[in-house]
N, C-alpha and C positions, 0 to 999 in steps of 0.2 A: 254784226249788222252793217250793211252798206247803203249808200244812197240808191243803188240799183234795186235793192230789196224794197226800200221805202217806195220807190216809184212803182214797182211791180205789184206790191201788196196793198199799198195805201192810195197813192195818187191816181194811178190808172183806173182802178175800180170806182173811185169817187168821181172822177171826170166822166166815166161811163154813166153812172147813176145821174149825175148832174145834167148830162146831155139830154135827158128826157124832157126837161123843162126849160132848157136854155138853147135857143136856136144856134148861136155862135159856137157853142161847145160841140154840138152834134156834127159839125162840119170839120172837126179836127182830124187830120190825117197823120200828123207827126207832132211829137213834142219839141222837135228842134226849132228853136227861135220863138216858141209859143209864149206870148205875153198873157199872163193870167189876170193881173189886176194892177191898176195904178198908172196906166198909160192909155192914150186914146185908142190904140189898136187892141186893147185887152179884150179877152173873151168874157170876162166877168165884170159886171157892174157891182156897185156896193150891195145891192139887195141879193144878187146871185152869190156874192162872196159869203154872206152870212149863211146861206144854205149849204154852200160848199164846205165851210168850216165845220158845220154840224155833221156833215157826212164824214169828214176826216176824223173828227173826234170819235164817232161811232165805229168807224173802220179800225182805228188804232185799238180801241177797246176790244173789238171782236178778234183782231189778229194777234195782238201782243198782250192782251189782258191788263193793260194799264189805262188809267183814266188821265186824259190830257185835256186841260181846259185852256183856251187861249184868252189872254187878257187883251184889252184894248191896246196896251203898249206893244204887245207882240204883233198885232195886226197892223198898227199904224207906224211901226218902227221905220223911220225914213232913212236910216243908215243902212240897215241890212236888207230892207225891202223883201221880207220873206215870201210874200205872195206875188212878186213880180213875175217870176217864171218858174219852170219845173226845177231847175238846178237850185235856185235859192230855196224853194219850198222843200225839196228833198233834204238839203243840208239842215234846214231849220227843224224839220220833223225828226231827223236822225238825232239831233241834239236833244230835243224835247223827250223823245222816247227813251233814249239812253239815260237821261237824267231822272226819269220817272221809275226806272227799273231798280 
């Protein structure tokens, strides 16, 4: 499993679903430099992040058959900042899915 697979099978479909209710997300043309959460230019605010996390948990279950639940510590980790951008999120999810298998 690779981060590219995580982006293709998990993150991209979840962003597409999230874009239906989040105006900033529907305007995304590229993942390069995209800030998801945690900075002023981020496309997700705290409420949107909760919904996005729910979509990710569902997509991981449907795609890989494993249950992943995010803790507050996972989400608020200021060192790793897993929801800052696509790169951080893909690495974080790769680790979580691999650990759950």
